[in-house]
C-alpha positions as CSV (number, residue, x, y, z in Angstrom):
1,M,212.3,198.0,161.8
2,K,212.5,194.5,162.9
3,D,210.2,195.0,165.8
4,S,207.7,196.6,163.3
5,K,207.8,193.4,161.2
6,Q,207.4,191.3,164.1
7,G,204.3,193.2,165.1
8,E,202.6,192.6,161.9
9,D,203.1,189.0,162.0
10,N,201.6,188.8,165.4
11,I,198.6,190.7,164.2
12,A,198.1,188.4,161.3
13,T,198.4,185.5,163.5
14,S,195.7,186.7,165.6
15,V,193.4,187.5,162.8
16,D,193.8,184.1,161.4
17,H,193.0,182.5,164.8
18,S,189.7,184.6,165.2
19,K,188.7,183.4,161.7
20,A,189.3,179.9,162.7
21,I,187.3,180.2,165.9
22,E,184.5,182.0,164.1
23,D,184.4,179.1,161.3
24,S,184.3,176.4,164.0
25,G,181.2,178.0,165.4
26,S,179.4,178.3,162.2
27,L,179.9,174.7,161.5
28,E,178.6,173.5,164.9
29,W,175.4,175.8,164.4
30,E,174.6,174.3,161.1
31,Q,175.1,170.6,162.3
32,E,172.6,171.4,165.2
33,F,170.3,172.9,162.8
34,N,170.3,169.8,160.6
35,R,169.7,167.8,163.8
36,L,166.8,169.8,164.8
37,R,165.2,169.5,161.3
38,A,165.6,166.0,161.0
39,K,164.1,165.4,164.6
40,I,161.2,167.6,163.5
41,S,160.9,165.6,160.3
42,T,160.8,162.4,162.1
43,R,158.1,163.5,164.5
44,L,156.1,165.1,161.7
45,K,156.2,161.9,159.7
46,T,155.4,160.0,163.0
47,W,152.2,162.3,163.6
48,E,151.1,161.9,159.8
49,D,151.4,157.9,160.0
50,S,149.1,157.9,163.3
51,Q,146.8,160.3,161.9
52,R,146.6,158.3,158.5
53,S,146.1,155.2,160.6
54,S,143.5,156.8,162.7
55,I,141.4,157.9,159.6
56,T,141.9,154.5,157.9
57,K,140.5,152.8,160.9
58,Q,137.5,155.0,161.3
59,L,136.9,154.7,157.4
60,E,136.9,150.8,157.6
61,S,134.8,151.0,160.8
62,F,132.4,152.9,158.6
63,K,132.4,150.8,155.9
64,A,131.9,147.7,158.1
65,Q,128.9,149.3,159.5
66,Q,127.6,150.3,156.2
67,E,128.1,146.8,154.6
68,L,126.5,145.4,157.8
69,Q,123.2,147.6,157.1
70,I,123.4,146.3,153.6
71,L,123.7,142.8,154.4
72,K,120.8,142.9,156.9
73,S,118.8,144.7,154.2
74,I,119.5,141.8,151.6
75,R,118.9,139.1,154.2
76,S,115.4,140.7,154.8
77,E,114.7,140.9,151.5
78,A,116.0,137.3,150.8
79,L,113.8,135.9,153.6
80,E,110.9,137.8,152.2
81,A,111.7,136.2,148.6
82,Q,111.9,132.7,150.2
83,T,108.6,133.1,151.8
84,R,107.2,134.1,148.6
85,I,108.7,131.2,146.9
86,D,107.7,128.7,149.7
87,N,104.0,130.0,149.1
88,Q,104.2,129.8,145.5
89,A,105.8,126.2,145.6
90,A,102.8,125.1,147.7
91,E,100.4,126.6,145.6
92,L,102.0,124.7,142.5
93,R,102.1,121.5,144.4
94,N,98.4,121.7,145.2
95,A,97.7,122.6,141.4
96,L,99.8,119.7,140.4
97,D,98.2,117.3,142.8
98,T,94.8,118.6,141.2
99,S,96.2,118.2,137.8
100,R,97.1,114.6,138.5
101,R,94.0,113.7,139.9
102,E,92.2,115.3,136.9
103,W,94.8,113.3,134.5
104,D,94.1,110.1,136.2
105,E,90.4,110.5,135.9
106,L,90.7,111.4,132.1
107,F,93.2,108.5,131.6
108,R,90.6,106.1,133.2
109,E,87.7,107.7,130.8
110,C,90.1,107.4,127.9
111,Q,91.0,103.7,128.7
112,T,87.1,103.3,128.8
113,L,86.4,105.0,125.6
114,R,89.5,103.0,123.8
115,A,87.8,99.7,125.1
116,R,84.6,101.0,123.8
117,E,86.0,102.2,120.5
118,R,87.6,98.6,120.2
119,Q,84.3,97.0,120.8
120,L,82.5,99.3,118.0
121,A,85.6,98.7,115.8
122,D,85.3,94.8,116.0
123,D,81.4,95.1,115.8
124,L,81.7,97.4,112.7
125,S,84.3,94.9,111.1
126,E,81.9,91.8,111.7
127,A,79.1,93.9,110.2
128,R,81.2,94.9,107.1
129,L,82.3,91.3,106.7
130,A,78.7,90.2,106.8
131,L,77.7,92.8,104.4
132,T,80.7,92.0,102.0
133,R,79.6,88.3,101.8
134,Q,75.9,89.5,101.2
135,T,77.3,92.0,98.6
136,L,79.2,89.2,97.0
137,D,76.3,87.1,96.7
138,H,74.2,89.4,95.4
139,Q,76.9,90.2,92.8
140,A,77.3,86.5,92.0
141,D,73.6,86.4,91.4
142,K,73.7,89.5,89.4
143,V,76.4,88.0,87.1
144,K,74.4,84.8,86.8
145,L,71.4,87.0,85.6
146,L,73.5,88.8,83.3
147,E,74.9,85.8,81.9
148,E,71.3,84.3,81.4
149,L,70.3,87.5,80.0
150,N,73.1,87.2,77.3
151,T,71.9,83.7,76.6
152,A,68.6,84.7,76.3
153,K,69.6,87.6,73.8
154,S,71.6,85.2,71.6
155,A,68.5,82.9,71.3
156,P,67.1,84.7,68.4
157,Q,70.5,84.9,66.8
158,L,70.5,81.0,66.9
159,H,67.0,80.8,65.5
160,Q,68.1,83.0,62.7
161,I,71.0,81.0,61.7
162,T,68.7,77.9,61.8
163,L,66.4,79.6,59.4
164,L,69.0,80.8,56.9
165,E,70.3,77.1,56.9
166,E,66.9,76.1,56.0
167,M,66.7,78.7,53.4
168,N,69.8,77.6,51.9
169,A,68.7,74.0,51.7
170,A,65.4,75.0,50.1
171,K,67.2,77.1,47.4
172,S,69.6,74.0,46.6
173,A,66.5,71.8,46.1
174,Q,66.3,72.5,42.4
175,V,65.0,69.1,41.4
176,E,61.7,69.5,43.1
177,P,58.4,69.8,41.2
178,L,56.9,73.0,40.5
179,G,54.2,72.7,43.0
180,E,56.8,72.0,45.7
181,Q,58.7,75.0,44.6
182,S,55.6,77.3,45.0
183,T,55.4,75.6,48.6
184,T,58.8,76.3,49.1
185,R,58.6,79.9,48.1
186,T,55.6,80.2,50.4
187,G,57.7,78.6,53.2
188,L,60.6,81.0,52.3
189,A,58.3,84.0,52.5
190,G,57.2,82.9,55.9
191,V,61.0,82.3,56.8
192,T,61.9,85.7,55.7
193,V,59.1,87.3,57.7
194,G,60.3,85.3,60.6
195,V,63.8,86.5,60.1
196,N,62.7,90.1,60.1
197,V,60.5,89.8,63.0
198,A,63.4,88.2,64.9
199,K,65.7,91.0,64.0
200,M,63.0,93.5,64.9
201,K,62.8,91.9,68.2
202,K,66.5,91.8,68.7
203,S,66.8,95.4,67.9
204,E,64.0,96.4,70.3
205,N,65.9,94.4,73.2
206,D,69.2,95.9,72.2
207,E,67.7,99.5,72.3
208,F,65.9,98.6,75.7
209,D,69.1,97.1,77.3
210,G,71.3,99.7,75.9
211,S,69.1,102.5,77.3
212,E,68.7,100.9,80.6
213,T,72.6,100.8,80.9
214,A,73.1,104.2,80.0
215,S,70.6,105.6,82.3
216,D,72.0,103.3,85.1
217,E,75.6,104.8,84.1
218,E,74.2,108.4,84.0
219,S,73.0,107.8,87.5
220,H,76.6,107.6,88.7
221,T,78.0,110.2,86.6
222,E,79.3,113.4,88.4
223,E,77.9,112.1,91.8
224,T,78.5,109.4,94.6
225,A,76.1,106.3,94.2
226,S,73.6,105.4,97.1
227,P,74.9,103.3,99.7
228,E,72.6,100.2,98.5
229,E,74.6,100.3,95.3
230,W,77.9,100.1,97.1
231,G,80.0,97.3,98.4
232,V,81.8,97.0,101.7
233,Q,85.0,95.1,102.9
234,E,87.6,94.9,105.6
235,L,89.1,98.0,104.5
236,G,86.0,100.1,104.5
237,H,83.4,101.4,102.2
238,I,84.2,101.1,98.5
239,G,82.3,102.5,95.7
240,P,79.7,101.3,93.3
241,I,80.4,97.5,92.4
242,G,80.4,97.0,88.7
243,E,77.0,96.2,87.0
244,G,78.6,92.9,85.7
245,P,81.5,91.8,83.5
246,P,82.8,94.4,81.1
247,D,81.8,92.4,78.0
248,V,78.0,93.2,78.9
249,V,78.4,97.0,79.5
250,V,77.3,99.2,76.6
251,P,79.4,102.3,76.3
252,Q,77.7,105.5,76.9
253,H,78.2,107.6,73.7
254,P,80.1,105.7,70.9
255,Q,81.8,108.2,68.7
256,A,80.5,108.1,65.4
257,G,83.2,107.9,62.6
258,A,85.8,107.1,65.4
259,N,87.7,104.5,63.2
260,D,90.9,104.4,65.5
261,P,89.9,104.7,69.3
262,L,93.6,105.4,70.2
263,Q,93.5,108.7,68.0
264,E,90.2,109.6,69.4
265,R,91.7,109.1,73.0
266,R,94.9,111.1,72.0
267,R,92.5,113.9,70.8
268,R,90.8,114.0,74.0
269,W,93.8,114.1,75.8
270,Q,94.9,117.1,73.9
271,T,91.8,118.8,75.0
272,L,91.4,117.4,78.3
273,T,87.9,116.4,77.5
274,W,87.0,113.0,79.4
275,T,84.0,110.9,78.4
276,N,82.8,110.1,81.9
277,R,83.4,110.8,85.6
278,K,82.9,108.4,88.3
279,T,83.2,108.6,92.0
280,C,84.0,105.8,94.6
281,N,84.2,106.2,98.4
282,I,86.8,103.7,100.0
283,G,87.8,103.5,103.8
284,G,90.5,102.1,105.9
285,S,93.9,103.2,106.6
286,C,96.5,103.7,103.9
287,N,100.4,103.4,104.0
288,A,100.8,102.8,100.2
289,Y,99.1,102.9,97.0
290,Q,99.8,102.4,93.2
291,L,98.0,102.3,89.6
292,A,99.1,99.5,87.7
293,G,97.3,98.1,84.4
294,G,93.9,100.1,85.2
295,M,93.8,99.0,88.7
296,F,93.9,100.8,91.9
297,I,96.0,99.2,94.7
298,K,95.8,100.3,98.3
299,T,97.4,98.6,101.2
300,S,97.7,99.4,105.0
301,K,100.3,99.0,107.7
302,E,98.2,96.2,109.2
303,G,98.4,94.2,106.1
304,N,95.0,95.0,104.4
305,M,94.8,95.0,100.5
306,L,92.3,96.5,98.4
307,I,92.5,96.2,94.7
308,L,89.6,98.0,92.5
309,Q,89.4,97.8,88.6
310,L,88.9,101.5,87.7
311,P,86.3,102.5,85.1
312,N,87.3,102.7,81.3
313,S,85.7,103.6,78.1
314,R,84.2,99.9,77.8
315,A,83.2,99.5,81.3
316,P,82.7,102.8,83.1
317,L,82.2,101.2,86.7
318,Y,84.4,100.4,89.6
319,R,84.7,96.8,90.5
320,A,86.4,95.3,93.4
321,I,88.9,92.3,92.2
322,T,91.0,91.5,95.2
323,Y,90.7,92.4,99.0
324,G,91.9,90.5,102.1
325,N,94.7,90.4,104.5
326,L,98.2,89.4,103.9
327,N,98.9,88.4,107.6
328,A,101.9,90.5,107.7
329,K,102.7,94.2,108.4
330,S,104.4,95.6,105.4
331,F,106.2,98.7,104.6
332,G,104.7,99.1,101.0
333,F,104.6,97.3,97.7
334,A,105.7,97.6,94.1
335,S,103.7,96.3,91.0
336,D,104.1,94.9,87.6
337,A,100.8,94.5,85.8
338,S,102.3,92.9,82.9
339,Q,103.2,89.8,85.2
340,D,100.3,90.1,87.4
341,L,102.9,90.6,90.3
342,L,102.9,92.4,93.6
343,V,105.9,92.6,95.7
344,F,105.4,93.5,99.2
345,F,108.4,94.5,101.6
346,G,109.2,94.9,105.2
347,C,111.5,94.7,108.1
348,N,111.6,92.9,111.5
349,S,114.1,92.8,114.1
350,E,116.7,90.6,112.1
351,S,115.9,90.8,108.4
352,V,114.6,92.7,105.6
353,W,111.9,90.7,103.6
354,I,110.0,90.8,100.1
355,A,107.0,88.7,99.3
356,M,105.6,87.8,96.0
357,Y,101.7,87.7,95.6
358,S,99.5,87.7,92.6
359,P,96.3,90.1,92.5
360,T,94.2,88.0,89.9
361,G,92.0,86.2,92.8
362,S,89.5,87.4,95.0
363,K,92.1,87.0,97.9
364,P,95.8,87.7,97.7
365,T,97.6,84.5,96.7
366,P,101.3,83.4,96.2
367,H,102.6,84.1,92.8
368,P,102.6,80.7,90.9
369,K,106.0,81.6,89.0
370,A,107.7,82.5,92.4
371,T,109.8,79.4,93.6
372,S,109.9,80.9,97.1
373,Q,107.0,83.3,98.1
374,F,109.0,84.9,100.9
375,L,112.8,86.1,100.4
376,Q,114.7,87.8,103.1
377,V,118.1,89.1,104.0
378,Q,119.9,89.5,107.4
379,K,120.1,93.6,108.4
380,G,123.6,93.4,108.9
381,S,125.5,96.6,110.0
382,Y,127.7,99.3,108.5
383,T,131.0,100.8,110.1
384,Y,131.4,104.3,108.8
385,T,133.6,107.3,109.8
386,T,132.2,110.7,111.1
387,G,133.5,114.2,110.3
388,G,135.3,114.0,113.7
389,G,137.4,110.8,112.7
390,C,135.2,108.6,115.0
391,Y,134.1,105.3,113.9
392,C,130.5,104.6,114.1
393,T,128.3,101.4,113.6
394,T,124.8,101.5,112.3
395,Q,122.2,98.9,110.9
396,G,122.1,97.8,107.5
397,A,118.1,98.5,107.4
398,S,116.0,101.3,108.5
399,S,112.8,101.0,110.2
400,D,111.3,104.2,108.4
401,P,109.4,102.9,105.5
402,R,110.2,106.2,103.6
403,D,113.8,105.2,103.3
404,Y,113.0,102.3,101.2
405,T,112.6,102.3,97.4
406,L,111.4,99.1,95.6
407,K,111.3,98.7,91.9
408,I,110.7,95.6,89.5
409,A,112.2,94.9,86.1
410,G,111.3,91.5,84.6
411,D,112.8,88.8,86.9
412,F,114.6,91.3,88.9
413,V,113.5,93.1,92.3
414,G,115.8,95.9,93.5
415,M,115.6,97.5,96.9
416,L,117.4,100.7,98.0
417,V,117.7,101.3,101.6
418,Y,118.8,104.7,103.0
419,T,120.4,103.8,106.5
420,P,120.6,105.9,109.3
421,G,124.3,106.5,108.9
422,G,123.9,108.4,105.6
423,L,124.9,105.3,103.7
424,S,122.6,103.5,101.0
425,R,122.4,99.8,100.6
426,L,121.1,98.2,97.3
427,L,119.6,94.6,97.3
428,V,118.8,92.9,93.9
429,W,116.7,89.4,94.0
430,N,115.5,87.2,91.0
431,W,112.2,86.6,92.5
432,K,111.3,83.6,90.1
433,I,114.3,81.6,91.2
434,G,114.4,83.1,94.9
435,K,117.9,84.0,94.8
436,L,119.7,87.1,96.1
437,I,121.8,88.5,93.0
438,R,123.6,91.4,94.6
439,D,123.8,92.9,98.2
440,T,126.4,96.0,98.6
441,L,126.5,95.5,102.2
442,A,127.8,91.9,101.9
443,E,130.1,93.0,99.0
444,G,131.6,95.7,101.3
445,N,130.4,98.5,98.8
446,S,128.0,101.3,99.2
447,F,126.8,104.3,97.1
448,G,127.4,106.6,100.0
449,T,124.6,108.7,100.1
450,A,122.0,107.7,97.4
451,Y,118.4,109.1,97.4
452,E,116.8,107.4,94.4
453,F,117.0,104.3,92.4
454,S,115.4,103.3,89.4
455,F,115.8,100.4,86.5
456,V,116.3,101.2,83.0
457,S,116.5,97.7,82.0
458,P,116.8,94.4,84.2
459,T,120.5,94.7,84.0
460,L,120.6,98.3,84.1
461,F,119.9,101.1,86.7
462,H,120.6,104.7,87.8
463,V,120.8,106.2,91.3
464,T,121.3,109.7,92.3
465,T,124.0,110.5,94.7
466,L,125.9,113.5,96.3
467,A,129.3,112.2,95.8
468,N,130.3,115.1,93.5
469,G,129.0,117.9,95.4
470,A,126.2,119.2,93.4
471,G,125.0,115.7,92.7
472,S,125.0,113.4,89.9
473,I,122.9,110.8,88.3
474,D,125.2,107.4,88.3
475,L,124.5,104.8,85.9
476,Y,125.3,101.1,86.8
477,S,124.9,97.7,85.2
478,I,124.4,94.3,86.7
479,N,126.7,91.5,86.0
480,P,128.1,88.4,87.6
481,S,130.8,90.1,89.2
482,G,128.9,92.9,90.8
483,F,127.9,96.2,89.9
484,T,129.8,98.2,87.3
485,H,129.8,102.2,87.4
486,L,129.3,103.1,83.7
487,A,128.8,106.8,83.9
488,S,128.1,109.8,86.2
489,L,125.8,112.5,84.7
490,L,126.6,115.7,86.9
491,L,124.0,118.0,87.9
492,P,124.0,121.7,87.5
493,P,126.7,123.3,90.0
494,V,125.3,125.0,93.0
495,K,126.4,127.7,95.2
496,Q,128.4,127.3,98.4
497,G,126.3,126.4,101.3
498,V,123.6,124.9,99.2
499,E,122.6,121.1,99.7
500,I,120.2,118.7,98.1
501,V,117.8,117.1,100.4
502,P,116.4,113.6,99.6
503,V,115.7,113.1,95.9
504,R,112.5,111.2,94.6
505,C,112.2,109.4,91.2
506,I,109.2,108.4,89.6
507,T,109.1,105.8,86.6
508,E,106.6,103.4,85.4
509,S,107.0,99.9,85.7
510,L,109.2,98.4,82.6
511,Q,107.3,96.3,79.9
512,P,110.1,94.0,78.9
513,N,108.2,92.6,75.9
514,S,107.5,95.8,74.2
515,T,109.1,97.9,71.4
516,P,111.2,99.4,70.5
517,N,114.4,97.6,72.0
518,H,115.2,95.2,74.7
519,F,115.1,98.1,77.2
520,G,111.4,98.2,77.0
521,T,109.1,101.0,76.2
522,P,110.2,104.7,76.0
523,Q,110.1,106.1,79.2
524,L,110.6,109.2,81.4
525,S,112.2,109.5,84.7
526,I,111.0,112.4,86.8
527,L,113.5,113.3,89.3
528,Q,112.2,115.5,92.1
529,F,114.7,117.9,93.7
530,K,114.7,119.9,96.8
531,Y,117.5,122.4,97.4
532,A,118.0,123.8,100.9
533,T,119.9,127.0,100.6
534,Q,122.3,128.7,102.9
535,F,119.1,130.6,104.4
536,G,117.9,127.4,105.8
537,F,115.5,124.7,105.2
538,F,112.4,126.5,105.1
539,N,114.0,128.8,102.4
540,S,114.5,125.7,100.0
541,E,113.5,125.5,96.5
542,Q,111.9,122.7,94.6
543,F,112.3,121.4,90.9
544,Q,111.3,118.5,88.6
545,L,113.8,117.1,86.3
546,V,112.4,115.2,83.4
547,V,114.8,112.7,81.8
548,P,114.0,110.3,79.0
549,T,115.2,106.8,79.2
550,S,116.9,107.2,75.9
551,V,119.5,109.5,77.6
552,F,120.7,106.5,79.8
553,I,120.6,104.2,77.0
554,D,123.0,106.5,75.0
555,Y,125.6,106.5,77.4
556,W,125.3,102.6,77.9
557,N,126.1,102.2,74.4
558,D,129.2,104.5,74.9
559,S,130.2,102.6,77.8
560,Q,130.5,99.3,75.8
561,S,133.3,100.9,73.7
562,K,136.6,99.6,74.8
563,T,138.4,103.0,74.2
564,L,136.7,104.9,77.0
565,K,137.7,104.6,80.8
566,L,134.8,103.8,83.2
567,P,133.0,105.6,84.7
568,I,132.5,108.3,82.1
569,T,132.1,111.6,83.9
570,V,130.0,114.1,81.9
571,Q,129.4,117.7,82.8
572,W,125.9,119.1,83.1
573,N,126.4,121.4,80.1
574,I,127.1,118.7,77.8
575,W,124.5,116.1,78.4
576,G,121.8,118.2,80.0
577,P,120.4,121.2,78.1
578,S,119.3,119.6,75.0
579,K,118.0,116.4,76.6
580,T,116.3,117.3,79.6
581,R,113.6,119.7,80.8
582,W,113.8,121.4,84.3
583,I,110.3,122.5,85.9
584,P,110.2,124.9,88.8
585,R,107.5,123.6,91.2
586,P,106.1,125.6,94.1
587,P,107.1,124.3,97.6
588,I,104.7,121.3,99.0
589,P,103.8,122.2,102.4
590,L,105.7,119.5,104.8
591,S,106.0,119.1,108.6
592,P,109.1,120.9,109.7
593,L,110.4,117.3,110.8
594,D,110.0,115.9,107.0
595,S,112.6,116.7,104.6
596,R,111.2,114.6,101.8
597,P,109.8,116.4,98.9
598,E,107.2,113.8,97.8
599,N,103.7,114.8,97.8
600,L,102.1,111.6,99.5
601,W,98.9,111.7,97.4
602,T,100.3,112.5,94.0
603,R,101.5,109.8,91.3
604,Y,102.3,112.1,88.1
605,L,103.5,110.4,85.4
606,G,101.7,108.1,83.0
607,G,103.7,107.1,79.8
608,Q,105.1,110.4,78.2
609,R,102.6,112.4,80.1
610,V,103.3,114.4,83.3
611,L,100.5,115.7,85.5
612,A,101.1,118.8,87.4
613,L,99.0,120.9,89.7
614,P,98.7,124.7,88.4
615,T,100.8,127.2,90.1
616,E,97.8,129.6,90.1
617,G,94.1,128.7,90.8
618,P,92.4,125.4,90.8
619,G,92.7,122.8,87.8
620,I,95.2,120.5,86.2
621,D,98.2,120.6,83.8
622,V,99.2,117.8,81.7
623,L,102.7,118.0,80.1
624,D,103.1,115.8,77.1
625,F,106.5,114.9,76.0
626,D,105.2,112.7,72.9
627,F,103.5,115.2,70.4
628,D,104.0,116.4,66.9
629,P,104.9,120.1,66.8
630,D,103.3,120.1,63.3
631,S,100.0,119.0,64.5
632,P,96.8,121.2,63.8
633,S,95.7,123.3,66.6
634,V,92.6,122.2,68.7
635,N,89.5,123.9,69.3
636,Q,89.9,126.0,72.4
637,D,87.4,127.1,75.0
638,P,87.9,129.5,77.7
639,S,88.6,127.2,80.4
640,L,91.4,125.5,78.1
641,Q,94.9,126.8,77.6
642,Q,97.7,125.1,75.6
643,D,101.5,126.0,75.3
644,I,103.7,124.4,72.8
645,C,107.1,124.5,74.8
646,I,109.9,124.1,72.2
647,G,112.2,127.0,73.2
648,P,114.6,126.6,76.3
649,T,113.5,126.8,79.9
650,V,116.0,129.3,81.9
651,I,116.0,129.1,85.6
652,P,117.7,131.9,87.1
653,A,120.8,130.8,89.4
654,G,119.1,132.9,92.4
655,N,120.1,131.5,95.8
656,V,120.6,127.6,94.3
657,F,122.5,127.5,91.3
658,R,126.1,128.9,90.2
659,D,124.8,129.8,86.9
660,D,121.4,130.1,84.9
661,V,120.2,126.5,84.2
662,V,118.9,126.0,80.7
663,S,116.8,123.0,79.3
664,S,115.1,122.4,76.2
665,L,113.4,119.0,76.0
666,P,110.1,119.7,74.1
667,Y,106.7,119.5,75.3
668,I,103.1,120.5,75.1
669,K,101.3,121.7,78.1
670,T,97.6,121.6,78.5
671,T,95.9,123.5,81.1
672,R,92.2,123.1,82.3
673,R,90.6,125.1,84.8
674,G,87.5,125.4,86.4
675,V,86.6,121.7,85.9
676,F,86.5,120.6,89.6
677,D,84.1,121.5,92.2
678,E,86.4,120.2,94.9
679,D,89.8,120.9,96.1
680,F,91.3,117.5,95.8
681,A,94.6,116.5,97.8
682,G,96.3,115.1,94.9
683,F,96.0,113.3,91.5
684,A,97.2,110.3,89.7
685,I,97.4,109.3,86.0
686,D,97.6,106.6,83.5
687,E,97.1,106.1,79.8
688,E,93.3,106.2,79.9
689,R,92.4,108.2,82.9
690,I,92.9,110.9,85.6
691,I,92.2,109.8,89.1
692,A,91.5,112.9,91.6
693,I,92.1,111.8,95.3
694,S,90.1,113.1,98.3
695,V,91.6,112.6,101.8
696,E,90.2,113.2,105.2
697,G,91.7,113.3,108.5
698,S,94.9,115.3,109.6
699,G,98.4,114.9,110.6
700,S,99.3,111.0,110.7
701,N,95.8,110.2,110.5
702,R,95.1,111.2,106.9
703,R,93.7,108.7,104.6
704,I,92.4,108.2,101.2
705,S,88.4,108.6,101.3
706,K,87.2,109.0,98.0
707,L,88.6,108.5,94.0
708,T,87.1,110.6,91.5
709,T,88.0,109.0,88.0
710,M,88.0,110.8,84.7
711,T,88.0,108.4,81.8
712,F,89.4,109.4,78.2
């Protein structure tokens, strides 16, 4: 039994040893298999890398060959393009050389023509001067003959007075004998017959002379006079010279029963019915003109000046008063007929100047009441800050004549200068004593951007500024300590992005000796605005704002109250709607480089009347702000239209204003259509007449060529 158990143990041990041998062989096989798999994997990866590298090299080689072919093709095309460019450049050089040769030839021809033109101009000036002297000699002879004619006409009147004295002496001789009384009666009868004969001769002479004058006037009506009847001077050809002094001209058609000439003229204005129409050709360049006291005054940038007496109801003829040269180049002038004063202004390299002249003589002469004829002030300079915070310096004067505004008020002359930096400078002189009263540049002040300036009285003025966004009319007084800002009358608010481009203001010269008060005659200020919308300058809108002088006087009175703080700021809806009138106007065609809204050939204010061009068709509109709403209606004809405008004018907000603009200053508008046979370039107006202006030339060479005067 013991041996059996030992045998089992040996068997078990043998089995365990076999299992151990078997497990050991399996492990070695697995390890060998893993080594073989790793070796195969390594070789496979090496083969893949070599194949990938080979394919990559082949691909890069193919790409390089392809790029080389492309580069060769591009190089070939570039060479061909360069060849074409070189050929074209050669052709252009040849064309340029040809053009230069042609330009040189044209330049030489132009120089020759200019020399010829200067020679012809000199010859023409000499001929005009000679003709002017001859015309003046003829005019002097004509005036002398007319004086002799008047003396001859007055001889029968003197003879009649002598006969009446003899008759009175005969009546008083009551103590003479009866026979002598009979003789006296016989003599008196002879005297009476002589007086009647003298009266008949005088009547015949008057009728003959009157019909001759009327016939001569009618020959000038509605057409231009012949060249033989016209005078010529340095500025060119001017119209028919007057037939003599005004006191010997017989009116064309005296109005029967017209006891009040002013009322008769007012009636004619209400119907736009003029008594006569005269034309006058004028020549020469023109850089400024004005109407003053029934005179047309024209100057050129070369300093030439012409003054014409315009036709009126008493003397319906043109008459040259003054012509000559100022011996200085001026920018323009201002006039005051009540003082026989012309103030010219200009600018040179160092200073701004004004010069006082009198237009009463045949040549411009220094004004007798001016202590010094020429007054000047240094240009100076402004330093201002730009939007980027940079400091810039600009001159205190501009070289552009359009940047100047000159006004006269009694003893004062004021000049507003818009400088290139966007600042405005105001100068005020006392022209009689020759003293500079105020200069905002010297005092370190500025109005900012001020576009217009006008006197209300010699010590009160207003300017239009942009200081308040939408703009305002600022009222100032002149006192020994400087300018005092009294009030700011704000304009209607505008939409975002809308800007006011330069404003122009038209007023008449002050008449300081006239009623109703020390401020002068009742006046109107016509401010012409142009608003550039957010859509650009060429989509701008234009308006005229009519403001009576009484508005400024009222706020001057308010400023004298010690209880108010100056300046008084007044919103538009408080001061404007009931005291002003906004008039929308069609845009005036301008050069794209010119932002000024003023029509060069239009002076549209005369007293309380404003002249406007109709928006539709040819004709004229006259707006009268001094009328009686209860006056009877006038007899109308198809060409006449009258509108009494008492109700408010409402201008829609549109693209400009933030709200609708309402204004209601009353006026009457008279429109006359179909009365002109010519498309005039502009009009001017004064108390007695409308002047239609014809121009010729184009661009900067445009000039006034003819005046057509309608007298009321």
